[in-house]
C-alpha positions in Angstrom: 23.2 -52.3 24.7 22.4 -48.5 24.5 19.0 -47.7 23.0 18.9 -46.6 19.4 17.9 -43.0 18.6 15.4 -42.1 16.0 14.5 -38.6 14.9 11.1 -37.9 13.4 10.1 -34.7 11.6 6.4 -34.1 11.7 6.0 -36.1 14.9 2.8 -34.3 15.8 0.8 -35.6 12.9 -1.0 -38.9 12.1 2.0 -40.9 10.9 4.5 -39.3 13.3 2.4 -40.2 16.3 1.9 -43.8 15.3 5.6 -44.1 14.4 6.7 -42.6 17.8 4.6 -45.2 19.6 5.9 -48.0 17.5 9.5 -47.0 18.1 9.0 -46.4 21.9 7.6 -49.9 22.1 10.8 -51.2 20.6 12.8 -49.4 23.3 14.2 -46.6 21.1 14.9 -43.1 22.2 12.7 -40.8 20.1 13.5 -37.2 19.2 10.6 -35.3 17.5 10.6 -32.1 15.5 7.7 -29.7 16.0 6.9 -26.7 13.9 7.8 -23.6 15.8 4.8 -21.8 17.2 2.4 -24.4 15.9 -1.0 -23.8 17.6 -1.5 -27.6 18.1 1.7 -27.8 20.1 2.8 -31.4 20.5 -0.3 -32.5 18.6 -1.2 -36.2 18.6 1.9 -37.1 20.7 0.8 -35.1 23.7 -0.2 -38.2 25.7 3.3 -39.6 25.3 5.2 -36.3 25.3 7.0 -37.1 28.6 8.7 -40.1 26.9 9.9 -38.0 24.0 12.5 -35.4 23.3 10.6 -32.7 21.5 12.5 -29.9 19.6 11.0 -26.9 17.8 12.6 -26.6 14.4 11.4 -25.5 11.0 12.3 -28.2 8.5 13.5 -25.5 6.1 16.0 -24.2 8.7 19.2 -25.9 7.7 21.2 -24.4 10.6 18.5 -25.6 13.0 18.5 -29.1 11.5 22.3 -29.3 11.6 22.3 -28.3 15.3 19.5 -30.8 16.2 21.1 -33.7 14.3 24.5 -33.0 15.8 23.1 -32.9 19.3 20.8 -35.9 19.0 23.1 -38.1 16.9 20.3 -40.2 15.5 20.8 -43.7 14.1 17.6 -43.3 12.1 15.8 -40.3 10.7 12.2 -40.4 9.5 11.3 -37.3 7.5 7.5 -37.1 7.5 6.9 -33.4 7.8 5.3 -31.8 4.8 2.3 -29.7 3.7 0.1 -32.7 3.1 -3.3 -31.6 1.8 -3.8 -31.9 -2.0 -6.6 -29.5 -2.4 -5.0 -26.7 -0.4 -1.8 -27.1 -2.4 -3.5 -24.9 -5.1 -4.1 -22.1 -2.6 -0.3 -21.6 -2.1 1.8 -23.7 -4.5 4.9 -21.8 -3.6 4.6 -22.7 0.1 3.8 -26.3 -0.9 7.1 -26.5 -2.9 9.0 -24.7 -0.2 7.9 -26.9 2.7 7.6 -30.3 0.9 10.5 -30.2 -1.5 12.6 -27.5 0.1 12.2 -29.2 3.5 13.4 -32.5 2.1 16.4 -30.8 0.5 17.3 -29.2 3.9 16.9 -32.5 5.7 19.1 -34.4 3.2 21.8 -31.7 3.4 21.7 -31.7 7.2 21.9 -35.5 7.4 24.8 -35.6 4.9 26.7 -33.0 6.9 25.8 -33.7 10.6 24.8 -37.4 10.6 26.1 -39.2 7.5 25.9 -42.6 9.1 22.2 -42.2 10.0 19.6 -44.1 7.9 17.0 -41.8 6.4 13.4 -42.5 5.4 11.5 -39.9 3.5 7.7 -40.1 3.1 6.7 -40.0 -0.5 3.2 -40.0 -2.0 1.2 -41.8 -4.7 0.1 -38.3 -5.8 3.5 -38.1 -7.7 2.2 -40.6 -10.2 -0.7 -38.4 -11.2 -3.6 -40.2 -12.9 -3.6 -43.9 -12.5 -3.7 -46.4 -15.3 -5.9 -49.0 -13.7 -2.8 -51.2 -13.3 -0.8 -51.5 -10.1 1.9 -48.8 -9.8 5.4 -49.6 -8.7 8.5 -47.5 -8.2 9.3 -47.4 -11.9 5.9 -46.3 -13.0 5.5 -43.2 -15.1 5.1 -40.0 -13.0 3.0 -37.1 -14.2 1.6 -35.3 -11.1 -1.6 -33.3 -11.6 -1.3 -30.9 -8.6 1.4 -28.9 -6.7 1.5 -31.4 -3.9 2.3 -34.3 -6.2 4.8 -32.3 -8.1 6.6 -31.3 -4.8 6.6 -34.9 -3.7 8.1 -36.0 -7.0 10.8 -33.3 -6.6 11.6 -34.6 -3.1 11.7 -38.2 -4.4 14.4 -37.2 -7.0 16.3 -35.3 -4.3 16.5 -38.4 -2.2 17.9 -40.5 -5.1 20.4 -37.7 -6.0 21.8 -37.5 -2.4 21.9 -41.3 -2.2 23.9 -41.6 -5.4 26.2 -38.7 -4.9 27.0 -39.1 -1.2 26.3 -42.8 -0.5 23.7 -42.0 2.1 21.4 -44.7 3.3 18.4 -42.7 2.1 15.1 -44.0 0.7 11.6 -43.0 -0.1 8.5 -44.9 0.9 5.9 -44.0 -1.8 2.8 -44.1 0.4 -0.7 -44.7 -0.9 -3.7 -43.3 1.1 -3.5 -44.3 4.7 -6.1 -43.3 7.3 -6.9 -43.6 11.0 -8.9 -42.0 13.8 -6.1 -39.5 13.9 -6.6 -38.3 10.4 -7.4 -34.5 10.3 -11.0 -33.5 9.5 -10.2 -31.9 6.2 -9.6 -35.3 4.6 -12.7 -37.0 3.0 -12.4 -40.2 5.1 -12.5 -38.4 8.4 -15.2 -36.1 7.1 -17.3 -39.1 6.4 -16.7 -40.8 9.8 -17.3 -37.5 11.7 -20.5 -37.0 9.6 -21.8 -40.5 10.4 -21.0 -40.0 14.1 -22.6 -36.5 14.1 -25.8 -37.6 12.4 -26.1 -40.5 14.8 -25.6 -38.1 17.7 -28.2 -35.6 16.3 -25.7 -32.8 15.9 -25.8 -33.0 12.1 -28.6 -33.6 9.6 -26.7 -34.3 6.4 -23.3 -34.9 4.9 -22.3 -33.1 1.7 -19.7 -34.9 -0.5 -18.3 -34.6 -4.0 -17.7 -37.7 -6.2 -18.8 -41.0 -4.7 -17.5 -43.1 -7.5 -13.8 -42.0 -7.0 -11.6 -44.9 -5.9 -8.7 -45.1 -3.6 -6.2 -47.6 -2.3 -6.8 -47.1 1.4 -4.9 -48.6 4.3 -4.3 -48.1 8.1 -1.6 -45.6 9.1 -0.6 -47.8 12.0 0.4 -50.6 9.6 2.3 -48.3 7.3 4.7 -47.1 10.0 5.9 -50.7 10.4 6.8 -50.6 6.7 8.7 -47.4 7.2 10.8 -49.0 10.0 11.4 -52.1 7.9 12.8 -50.0 5.0 15.6 -48.8 7.3 16.5 -52.3 8.5 17.5 -53.5 5.0 21.1 -54.1 3.9 20.8 -51.5 1.2 18.5 -48.4 0.7 15.7 -49.0 -1.7 12.6 -47.0 -2.6 9.4 -49.0 -2.1 5.7 -48.5 -2.8 3.6 -48.9 0.3 -0.1 -49.6 -0.2 -2.9 -52.2 0.3 -3.2 -53.1 -3.4 -7.0 -52.9 -3.1 -9.4 -50.3 -4.4 -12.5 -49.1 -2.8 -14.8 -46.2 -3.8 -15.8 -43.3 -1.7 -19.3 -44.8 -1.8 -17.9 -48.0 -0.3 -16.4 -45.9 2.5 -19.6 -44.0 3.1 -21.7 -47.2 3.1 -19.5 -49.0 5.6 -19.2 -45.9 7.9 -22.9 -45.2 8.0 -23.8 -48.9 8.5 -21.4 -49.0 11.5 -23.3 -46.0 12.9 -26.6 -47.8 12.4 -27.7 -45.4 9.6 -28.8 -45.6 6.0 -26.4 -43.4 4.1 -28.8 -42.7 1.3 -31.0 -40.8 3.7 -28.3 -38.4 4.8 -25.6 -38.0 2.1 -26.0 -35.2 -0.5 -23.8 -34.9 -3.5 -22.4 -31.4 -3.9 -20.5 -30.3 -7.0 -18.6 -27.8 -5.0 -16.5 -30.6 -3.4 -15.3 -32.0 -6.7 -11.7 -31.0 -7.5 -11.0 -30.4 -11.2 -8.2 -33.1 -11.2 -10.7 -35.7 -9.9 -13.2 -35.5 -12.7 -11.6 -37.9 -15.1 -8.8 -39.4 -13.1 -8.3 -43.2 -13.3 -7.8 -44.8 -9.9 -4.3 -45.4 -8.6 -3.6 -48.8 -6.9 -0.3 -49.9 -5.4 1.9 -52.7 -6.7 2.5 -54.5 -3.4 5.1 -57.0 -4.7 8.1 -54.8 -3.8 7.0 -54.4 -0.2 6.2 -58.1 0.1 9.5 -59.2 -1.5 11.9 -56.7 0.0 10.3 -56.0 3.4 8.1 -59.1 4.0 5.3 -56.6 4.6 1.7 -56.4 3.6 -1.2 -54.2 4.8 -2.9 -56.2 7.6 -5.9 -54.1 8.5 -8.9 -54.8 6.2 -10.9 -52.0 4.7 -14.0 -52.4 6.8 -12.0 -52.8 9.9 -10.3 -49.5 9.2 -13.7 -47.8 8.6 -15.2 -49.3 11.7 -12.2 -48.2 13.8 -12.6 -44.6 12.7 -16.3 -44.5 13.1 -16.1 -46.1 16.6 -13.6 -43.5 17.7 -15.7 -40.6 16.4 -18.8 -42.0 18.0 -17.0 -42.3 21.3 -15.7 -38.8 21.0 -19.1 -37.3 20.2 -20.5 -39.0 23.3 -18.1 -37.3 25.6 
């Protein structure tokens, strides 16, 4: 039996790298899209680049996508590429909409024209819900995003539904809650914390400045979440699904666990700094995933416990700082 072919946009990032490894282990052929001229090159998939087919293609370039999809003839398409940092979305909201929503529109159009039989997964975000309610959020929860990133993701979510209904595509959105790993970039608070704990332990830092410590998140491990992405494309019919752990932890919980893993008392090193508090974080209620859909339709649940995730990240940063 010939191997299946999967195409991943955004393969050089956190989710793309874990997904590429997951699919290679299954024996699939993996084609990855890289941003043209990206300074990071193949990014996090550099160690496995010789097992991949890597193509430079801007996700807004419909002609390039049509050509790549036509040549690779994928069975599955995982559209993960997007501008993904919430705070920076305010710096250039036009680019955020262009890349995140416009890129999704281009991918949907290209799949519909060049690979209509392929199954398409699109990465959504819990940011499209906006403020939480304190209650678990499912696919039918009210959406009122509070930043350009969330608004762009909501636009993309509706585009996926529209193409699915109009053209009969097997296209679905996984609405992803926060998911972290040692591969998370340093401009996210979780990695900032683990790098800080490792740096203070190594003596290269004296303190770590953070914003709100009482803010809560539904955090999971990115390596678990790519399994859910794959499962969504193995179903009889396309269905949007919320992917999360269903458990809330505060930033202080993350800090405490990270510094304890590094053998440090966080209270001696962490300084609260108002400059790091985003306006949309001041009164927001926490968002937590309703995990029933993933359990019922995918037989999936987050398997990595919160402290295990924190320890994994801290251990990796300690090991890196020792080299």
